[in-house]
Every structure is written in C-alpha cells, then in structure tokens.
C-alpha positions in Angstrom: -14.8 -22.1 -43.5 -16.9 -19.1 -42.5 -17.1 -16.1 -44.9 -19.0 -12.8 -44.9 -21.5 -12.0 -47.7 -23.1 -8.7 -48.5 -26.4 -9.2 -50.4 -28.2 -6.3 -52.1 -31.8 -6.8 -52.6 -34.6 -4.3 -53.1 -32.3 -1.4 -52.2 -31.4 -3.0 -48.8 -28.2 -4.5 -47.7 -28.1 -7.8 -45.7 -25.1 -9.4 -44.1 -24.9 -13.1 -43.3 -22.1 -15.3 -42.2 -22.1 -18.9 -43.2 -20.5 -21.6 -45.3 -20.4 -21.9 -49.0 -23.5 -24.2 -49.1 -25.6 -21.8 -47.1 -24.6 -18.9 -49.3 -25.5 -20.9 -52.5 -28.9 -21.6 -51.0 -29.4 -17.9 -50.2 -28.5 -16.9 -53.8 -30.7 -19.5 -55.3 -33.8 -18.1 -53.5 -33.1 -14.5 -54.5 -35.3 -13.0 -57.2 -34.7 -9.8 -59.1 -37.4 -7.2 -58.2 -40.1 -6.5 -60.8 -39.9 -3.2 -62.7 -41.3 -0.3 -60.7 -44.1 2.0 -62.0 -41.5 4.6 -63.2 -39.7 2.1 -65.4 -43.0 0.7 -66.8 -44.1 4.3 -67.6 -40.8 4.9 -69.5 -41.4 1.6 -71.5 -44.9 2.6 -72.5 -43.7 6.1 -73.5 -41.0 4.7 -75.7 -43.5 2.4 -77.4 -45.8 5.4 -78.0 -42.9 7.4 -79.4 -42.0 4.7 -81.8 -45.6 4.5 -83.1 -45.7 8.3 -83.5 -42.5 8.2 -85.5 -44.1 5.8 -87.9 -47.2 7.9 -88.1 -45.4 11.1 -89.1 -43.2 9.5 -91.7 -45.4 8.1 -94.4 -43.8 6.2 -97.3 -44.8 8.7 -99.9 -43.8 12.0 -98.3 -42.8 14.4 -101.1 -41.2 17.8 -101.3 -40.5 19.7 -104.6 -38.1 22.6 -104.3 -37.3 23.2 -108.0 -33.6 22.7 -107.3 -33.5 20.3 -110.3 -34.5 23.1 -112.7 -31.9 25.2 -114.6 -31.1 28.5 -112.9 -33.2 31.4 -114.1 -32.8 35.2 -114.0 -33.4 37.2 -110.9 -36.1 39.5 -112.4 -39.4 39.0 -114.2 -38.3 41.4 -116.9 -35.5 38.9 -118.0 -37.5 35.7 -117.3 -39.7 35.5 -120.4 -43.0 33.6 -120.6 -44.5 31.2 -118.1 -43.0 27.7 -117.8 -45.0 24.5 -117.4 -43.1 22.2 -115.1 -43.9 18.5 -114.8 -42.7 16.1 -112.1 -43.2 12.3 -111.7 -43.1 11.3 -108.1 -44.2 7.9 -106.7 -46.5 7.2 -109.6 -48.1 10.7 -109.4 -47.7 13.3 -112.1 -47.5 16.9 -110.8 -47.8 19.8 -113.2 -47.1 23.5 -112.3 -48.6 26.2 -114.5 -48.7 30.0 -114.5 -45.2 30.8 -113.2 -41.5 31.0 -114.1 -38.3 29.9 -112.5 -36.4 32.8 -110.9 -33.0 32.3 -109.1 -31.7 34.7 -106.4 -34.8 36.8 -107.0 -34.4 40.5 -106.7 -35.3 41.8 -103.2 -35.4 38.3 -101.8 -33.5 37.9 -98.5 -34.6 34.4 -97.4 -34.3 32.0 -100.3 -31.5 32.4 -102.9 -32.3 29.2 -104.8 -34.8 28.5 -107.5 -38.4 29.5 -106.9 -41.6 29.3 -109.0 -42.8 32.9 -109.3 -45.5 35.0 -110.9 -46.3 38.7 -111.1 -48.6 41.1 -112.9 -45.7 43.1 -114.3 -44.0 40.1 -115.9 -44.9 38.3 -119.1 -48.6 38.2 -119.9 -48.6 34.4 -119.7 -47.8 34.6 -115.9 -51.1 34.1 -114.0 -52.8 34.6 -110.7 -53.4 32.0 -109.3 -50.5 29.6 -109.7 -52.0 26.1 -110.4 -50.6 22.7 -109.3 -52.3 19.7 -110.8 -52.0 16.1 -109.6 -52.8 12.9 -111.6 -54.6 11.5 -108.5 -56.1 12.8 -105.3 -53.6 13.8 -102.6 -53.9 14.5 -98.9 -52.5 17.7 -97.4 -50.7 20.4 -99.4 -48.1 22.9 -98.1 -45.8 25.6 -99.6 -43.3 28.2 -98.7 -44.6 31.5 -100.1 -42.0 34.2 -100.4 -41.0 37.6 -101.8 -44.7 38.3 -102.0 -47.0 41.3 -101.8 -48.5 42.1 -98.4 -52.2 41.3 -98.4 -54.6 38.4 -98.5 -54.2 35.0 -100.1 -56.2 31.8 -100.5 -55.1 28.2 -101.2 -57.8 25.9 -102.4 -58.5 22.6 -104.2 -61.1 21.3 -106.5 -62.6 19.2 -103.7 -63.9 22.3 -101.8 -61.1 22.6 -99.3 -59.4 26.0 -98.8 -57.4 28.1 -96.4 -57.1 31.9 -96.2 -54.0 33.6 -94.9 -52.4 37.1 -94.9 -48.9 38.5 -95.2 -48.0 41.6 -93.3 -45.0 42.8 -95.3 -44.0 43.1 -99.0 -40.9 41.4 -100.3 -38.0 39.6 -98.6 -40.3 37.5 -96.4 -41.1 33.8 -96.3 -44.1 32.0 -94.7 -45.1 28.3 -94.6 -48.8 27.7 -95.3 -50.7 24.5 -95.8 -54.2 23.0 -95.6 -55.9 19.6 -95.6 -56.3 19.1 -99.4 -58.0 16.1 -100.8 -58.4 17.0 -104.5 -56.4 16.9 -107.7 -56.0 20.6 -108.5 -54.6 23.2 -106.0 -54.5 26.9 -106.7 -52.5 29.6 -104.9 -54.3 33.0 -105.3 -53.5 36.5 -104.3 -56.8 38.3 -103.7 -55.5 41.8 -102.9 -55.1 44.6 -102.4 -52.7 45.8 -105.1 -49.4 47.4 -104.0 -47.6 50.1 -106.0 -49.4 49.3 -109.2 -48.8 45.5 -108.9 -52.0 43.4 -108.7 -50.1 40.2 -107.8 -46.5 39.2 -107.1 -45.4 36.1 -105.2 -43.2 33.0 -105.5 -43.5 29.5 -104.1 -40.9 26.9 -103.0 -40.7 23.7 -100.9 -44.0 22.3 -102.2 -45.1 19.4 -100.0 -48.0 16.9 -100.2 -49.0 13.5 -98.9 -47.3 14.3 -95.6 -48.5 15.8 -92.3 -48.4 19.5 -92.2 -45.4 20.8 -90.4 -47.4 23.6 -88.9 -49.5 21.1 -86.9 -47.4 18.0 -86.5 -43.9 17.5 -85.0 -41.2 16.7 -87.5 -40.1 13.1 -87.6 -36.5 14.1 -86.5 -37.9 15.9 -83.5 -40.0 12.9 -82.4 -37.0 10.6 -82.9 -34.8 12.8 -80.7 -37.5 12.6 -78.0 -37.5 8.8 -78.2 -33.7 8.7 -77.9 -33.8 10.8 -74.8 -36.4 8.7 -73.2 -34.5 5.5 -74.0 -31.4 6.9 -72.3 -33.4 7.8 -69.2 -34.9 4.3 -69.1 -31.5 2.7 -69.3 -30.2 4.9 -66.5 -33.2 4.1 -64.3 -32.7 0.3 -64.8 -29.0 0.5 -63.9 -29.7 2.6 -60.8 -32.6 0.6 -59.2 -32.1 -3.0 -60.3 -30.9 -5.7 -57.8 -27.5 -7.3 -58.4 -27.6 -10.6 -60.2 -26.1 -13.6 -58.2 -22.9 -13.5 -60.3 -22.4 -9.9 -59.3 -22.5 -10.4 -55.6 -19.2 -9.8 -53.8 -18.0 -12.5 -51.5 -15.7 -11.2 -48.8 -13.1 -13.5 -47.4 -12.2 -12.9 -43.7 -8.7 -11.7 -42.7 -6.3 -14.4 -41.7 -6.1 -13.0 -38.2 -9.9 -13.2 -37.7 
C-alpha cells in the first residue's frame, strides 16, 4: 500500500511516497534540530535573571515602618518628650533615640501612618540628629525622610561613611535617601538653614538596612517580572521553530479513487 507523508524538518517540507517500512526508516533517521543562537541567548538570559533575583533578595532584608507602635498625636505640641524605640530583628537589636511617634502629622500629605519625628519647637528632649543604633555592624542604610524643612542634610555612621542630600521644599514632601553604611550607629542630621524660626524639623519612616539600596538596584519584584517575560518569550520561540517529533507527523492516506 502506498501512502503520502509530509515531513517537517528544519523549517522545510518534504513529501515522499512509499510503504510503511520506508516511512518508519525515514522517521528513525530524523533528528530534532539543535537550539538556535536566539534560543540559547534566551536560556542564558533566564539563568542570569534568576541569579540576579537571588542577589537582590538577601535573607536578612529588613524594613521598620513604626506601624507596630501605638498611634501618636499629629503635632509636636501634643506629643510630649522623646521616645526610645527598641526593635529585635534577626538577632540584631535596633534602638531609635531623639524622636517621637506622630500619626497623620500636621501638614503631611504623603504619609498618614506613624513616623518617627523631631523638631526644635517640640519637647526639649527631641534632638537633631536622630540616632539609630545597631547591636552589630550593618551594610547599607536607607530611610524615607518626610515633612521636613527645606535645606541640607547628612546621613552618616560611626565607620566614616556618609551622604549629603538636600530637600527643595518645606513640609508635605517625601524623599528616599540611603548610603553604604558599615557601622553600628547611624545619625540623620539637619544642618540648615533654619526656616521660620525652626532650626530643625523632620520625620523618618520605612527604615531599611542589610538590603541593596532601592535607589541603585532594581527591586526583586521587578527583576522577577523580567524573568517571567523572558521565560514566556523562550517558550514561544521553542514552539515556533522546533521540528515535529515523529509521533506528531501526519500520515495522509490516499483517496480510494487514486
């Protein structure tokens, strides 16, 4: 019995007439093509993306946003003296001094939750700088600084690392600032100029350490989304360019009249 067979291989279509044994021999000799350079590039990119995800998600990444603290007043006048806050995270003791918890701080338009704040017109125990002390050395330190006086600031540690930055507007703003800290004590200091009689006035939130700085490194979620997109592209490429496996080859029977 003669039958027709369409064989797809390397993007080309071949047609051969023959008996069942000849067709079986043809299929037995067929080999799937090796992956092209494009597919190999996708595979390497996916592997690199996976490594990057692991790099930007260290096991001891930590953020403190003061949400666990009881709500405070919205103004320094009603807040009272400075509060010392102590956290235990991953075997590290973190102590905040010089500030007080404010909630829905007056004139704040960007963060209505708890913040750790200080000002020259509050209680005399409020200080400039705010100080964060760690029970062991850290790497990297980052904060959101908000509802602050316009002017110049410096973040530094007791290992000699520091970063200067400036805010252009007073009140209602939020900025993310961080630096490559390696010490055990970090200070956040307003260095002037004074505004409307206040010599300092600022709050901090979302305190981060032992994690890549978000201002210089993609967030893990963003890297993961890139990897998912590349994976989908790789799968589509494989489906489009691969040769049919023998069990997927269509065998066409001739018409009875042929």
